[in-house]
C-alpha positions as CSV (number, residue, x, y, z in Angstrom):
1,X,1.4,-79.9,37.0
2,X,4.7,-81.0,38.5
3,X,5.5,-84.7,38.8
4,X,8.3,-87.1,39.4
5,X,9.3,-89.4,36.6
6,X,11.4,-92.5,37.6
7,X,13.4,-93.9,34.8
8,X,15.7,-96.9,34.4
9,X,19.3,-96.1,33.5
10,X,18.5,-97.1,29.9
11,X,15.5,-94.8,29.8
12,X,17.5,-92.0,31.3
13,X,20.1,-92.4,28.6
14,X,17.5,-92.5,25.8
15,X,15.9,-89.3,27.2
16,X,19.3,-87.6,27.4
17,X,20.0,-88.5,23.7
18,X,16.6,-87.2,22.7
19,X,17.1,-84.0,24.6
20,X,20.6,-83.5,23.1
21,X,19.4,-84.2,19.5
22,X,16.5,-81.8,19.9
23,X,18.4,-79.2,21.7
24,X,16.0,-79.2,24.6
25,X,16.1,-79.8,28.3
26,X,15.2,-83.3,29.4
27,X,11.9,-82.0,30.8
28,X,11.0,-80.5,27.4
29,X,12.2,-83.6,25.6
30,X,10.0,-85.8,27.8
31,X,7.0,-83.5,27.1
32,X,7.7,-83.5,23.3
33,X,8.0,-87.3,23.3
34,X,4.7,-87.7,25.1
35,X,2.9,-85.4,22.8
36,X,4.4,-87.0,19.7
37,X,3.3,-90.4,20.9
38,X,-0.1,-89.1,21.7
39,X,-0.5,-87.6,18.2
40,X,0.5,-90.8,16.5
41,X,-1.3,-93.3,18.7
42,X,-4.4,-91.9,20.2
43,X,-7.7,-92.0,18.5
44,X,-9.3,-89.5,20.8
45,X,-9.7,-86.3,18.8
46,X,-9.4,-84.0,21.9
47,X,-6.1,-85.6,22.9
48,X,-4.9,-85.5,19.3
49,X,-5.8,-81.8,19.0
50,X,-4.0,-81.0,22.3
51,X,-1.0,-82.9,21.1
52,X,-0.9,-81.0,17.8
53,X,-1.1,-77.7,19.6
54,X,1.7,-78.6,21.9
55,X,3.9,-79.8,19.1
56,X,3.3,-76.6,17.2
57,X,5.0,-74.8,20.1
58,X,8.1,-76.7,19.2
59,X,7.7,-75.9,15.5
60,X,6.8,-79.5,14.5
């Protein structure tokens, strides 16, 4: 699903730094960051499993 993500300049810089450090596009870095946070924070097992599967795509 396509969406627009509006970021502050500080958030944009943080995303750029993540993307560069991970060797990913900003879109992929945003997806990875979301899934990483979901894995760590959510108690819902379905969400955690989806996050684990997505992170496995990145070799994490």
